[in-house]
C-alpha positions as CSV (number, residue, x, y, z in Angstrom):
1,M,-0.2,-0.2,0.1
2,A,1.7,3.0,-1.2
3,L,0.9,6.5,1.5
4,T,0.9,9.3,-0.4
5,P,1.5,13.1,1.4
6,L,-1.0,15.6,1.7
7,R,0.1,19.2,1.5
8,C,-1.3,22.1,2.9
9,R,-0.3,25.9,2.2
10,V,-1.4,28.6,4.8
11,S,-1.0,32.1,4.6
12,L,0.7,33.6,8.0
13,G,0.8,37.4,7.1
14,S,3.9,38.0,5.5
15,A,4.6,34.3,5.5
16,I,3.6,31.7,3.8
17,V,3.7,28.0,5.6
18,T,3.3,24.6,3.7
19,A,2.5,21.9,6.2
20,V,3.2,18.2,5.3
21,E,0.5,16.1,7.0
22,R,1.2,12.2,6.4
23,E,-1.7,9.3,6.6
24,P,-1.0,7.3,9.3
25,S,2.3,5.2,8.5
26,M,2.8,1.2,9.2
27,K,3.7,0.1,12.3
28,K,7.5,0.0,12.6
29,S,7.1,-4.0,13.7
30,E,4.7,-4.8,10.4
31,R,7.8,-3.0,8.4
32,Q,10.6,-5.1,10.2
33,E,8.8,-7.8,9.7
34,A,8.7,-7.0,5.8
35,I,12.4,-6.9,6.5
36,R,13.0,-10.3,8.0
37,Q,11.0,-12.0,5.4
38,L,12.6,-10.0,3.0
39,V,16.5,-11.0,4.0
40,W,15.0,-14.7,4.9
41,S,14.0,-15.2,1.0
42,H,15.9,-13.0,-1.2
43,A,20.2,-12.8,-1.5
44,I,20.2,-9.2,-0.7
45,S,23.9,-7.4,-0.9
46,S,22.9,-4.1,-0.4
47,Q,20.5,-1.6,1.9
48,E,19.7,-0.1,-1.7
49,E,18.7,-3.4,-2.8
50,L,16.6,-4.0,0.5
51,R,15.2,-0.6,0.2
52,R,13.9,-1.1,-3.6
53,L,12.5,-4.6,-2.5
54,L,10.5,-2.8,0.4
55,E,8.9,-0.3,-2.1
56,G,7.7,-3.2,-4.0
57,R,5.8,-4.0,-1.3
58,G,4.5,-0.4,-0.6
59,W,6.9,0.5,2.1
60,K,8.8,4.1,1.4
61,V,12.0,4.4,4.0
62,T,14.7,6.5,4.4
63,Q,18.8,5.0,4.3
64,A,18.2,5.9,8.4
65,T,15.3,4.0,9.3
66,L,16.3,1.0,7.2
67,S,19.7,1.0,9.2
68,R,18.2,1.6,12.4
69,D,15.8,-1.2,11.7
70,L,19.0,-3.7,10.6
71,R,20.5,-2.9,13.8
72,E,17.6,-3.4,15.6
73,L,16.8,-6.6,14.0
74,G,20.3,-8.1,14.5
75,L,21.1,-8.3,10.9
76,V,24.5,-8.9,9.6
77,R,26.1,-8.3,6.0
78,A,28.9,-11.0,5.7
79,P,30.5,-12.9,3.0
80,T,29.2,-16.1,1.4
81,E,30.4,-17.8,-1.8
82,A,27.7,-15.8,-3.8
83,G,29.1,-12.5,-2.1
84,V,28.0,-9.8,0.6
85,R,24.9,-11.0,1.7
86,Y,22.5,-9.3,4.3
87,M,21.7,-12.5,6.8
88,R,20.7,-13.5,10.5
89,P,23.7,-14.0,12.8
90,E,22.6,-17.5,13.4
91,A,23.8,-17.9,9.8
92,L,27.5,-17.3,10.8
93,G,27.7,-20.1,13.7
94,A,26.7,-17.4,16.8
95,D,25.7,-18.0,19.8
96,E,22.6,-16.3,21.8
97,G,22.0,-14.4,18.4
98,K,24.7,-12.5,17.9
99,P,28.1,-13.7,15.8
100,S,31.6,-14.7,17.9
101,L,34.5,-13.4,16.8
102,E,35.5,-16.5,16.2
103,A,33.3,-16.9,13.6
104,L,33.5,-13.5,12.2
105,L,37.5,-12.7,11.9
106,P,38.3,-15.8,9.6
107,Q,35.4,-14.8,7.1
108,L,36.1,-10.8,7.7
109,F,39.3,-10.0,8.4
110,D,41.6,-8.1,5.7
111,A,44.9,-7.0,7.4
112,V,45.6,-4.9,11.3
113,D,48.2,-2.7,11.7
114,G,48.5,-0.1,14.6
115,V,50.7,2.8,16.1
116,S,51.0,3.4,20.0
117,E,47.6,2.8,21.7
118,L,45.7,2.8,18.3
119,L,45.0,-0.6,16.6
120,V,43.4,-0.1,13.2
121,L,41.5,-3.1,12.1
122,H,40.7,-3.6,8.0
123,T,37.8,-5.9,7.4
124,L,36.2,-7.2,3.8
125,P,33.4,-4.6,2.7
126,G,30.3,-4.5,5.6
127,G,32.3,-6.6,8.2
128,A,33.3,-3.8,10.3
129,Q,30.4,-3.3,12.2
130,P,29.9,-7.0,13.2
131,I,33.7,-7.4,14.4
132,A,34.0,-4.4,16.3
133,E,30.6,-5.2,18.1
134,A,32.0,-8.9,18.7
135,I,35.2,-7.4,19.7
136,D,33.4,-5.1,22.5
137,A,31.5,-8.3,23.6
138,Q,34.9,-10.0,24.5
139,G,35.0,-7.4,27.4
140,W,38.9,-7.2,27.0
141,P,40.4,-5.0,29.5
142,E,43.1,-4.1,27.3
143,I,40.9,-2.1,25.1
144,I,39.2,0.4,26.0
145,G,36.5,1.1,23.2
146,T,36.2,0.6,18.9
147,I,34.6,2.6,16.2
148,G,33.3,0.4,13.6
149,G,33.0,2.3,10.1
150,E,32.1,0.1,6.7
151,N,35.6,-1.9,6.6
152,T,37.7,-0.5,9.1
153,I,37.7,-0.5,13.1
154,L,39.9,1.8,15.2
155,V,40.5,0.0,18.8
156,I,41.6,2.2,21.1
157,C,44.1,0.2,23.7
158,R,45.2,1.0,27.2
159,S,48.9,1.0,26.2
160,S,51.2,0.0,23.8
161,Q,52.2,-3.4,24.6
162,A,48.6,-4.1,24.9
163,R,48.2,-3.1,21.4
164,T,51.0,-5.0,20.1
165,E,49.5,-8.2,22.2
166,L,46.0,-7.7,20.7
167,T,47.2,-7.6,17.2
168,Q,49.2,-10.6,17.8
169,R,45.7,-12.7,19.3
170,L,43.6,-10.9,16.5
171,R,46.0,-12.4,13.7
172,T,46.0,-15.7,15.5
173,M,41.8,-15.8,15.2
174,A,41.8,-14.4,11.9
175,A,44.2,-17.4,10.5
176,R,41.9,-20.1,12.3
177,R,38.9,-21.9,9.7
178,A,35.8,-20.4,10.7
179,P,33.6,-23.2,12.6
180,P,31.5,-25.1,10.3
181,R,28.3,-23.5,9.6
182,G,24.7,-25.2,10.8
């Protein structure tokens, strides 16, 4: 069902105000259920592709809303044999609904480097957010925090020594074969 905004122009003295009154929008939970169904039934590699599929079902969403929905649903973008796809975390061998660092690193790791207390971890496209979240979930005391972009994570360590040790730990984890799926 496509929704059309209703526009109204009102003159208030010398100012003209254009108000936009929208028809009642569909519920967030219904939109998120549509996203779940699409991700489970299609191989979706980008937010734009998902946005177009949603639009075909009558949902007009912004990129910001779509990003928020994907994050709230816990869907991850991960590499498959057919390329990067959105999927449920449990498809990556996740426990408790979140992919583990041990499952993600062998699949998404590209390179790691650092200086002083700063470690920069490069991933395949779309891999930084799930890996940053998995690193945070480890609760390692030598890490102050992480910042994840699309394919780069900045890890702030407590010391240069901690960064050196963490770099080696991440390289070792990334070199392991990913655990079998399913």
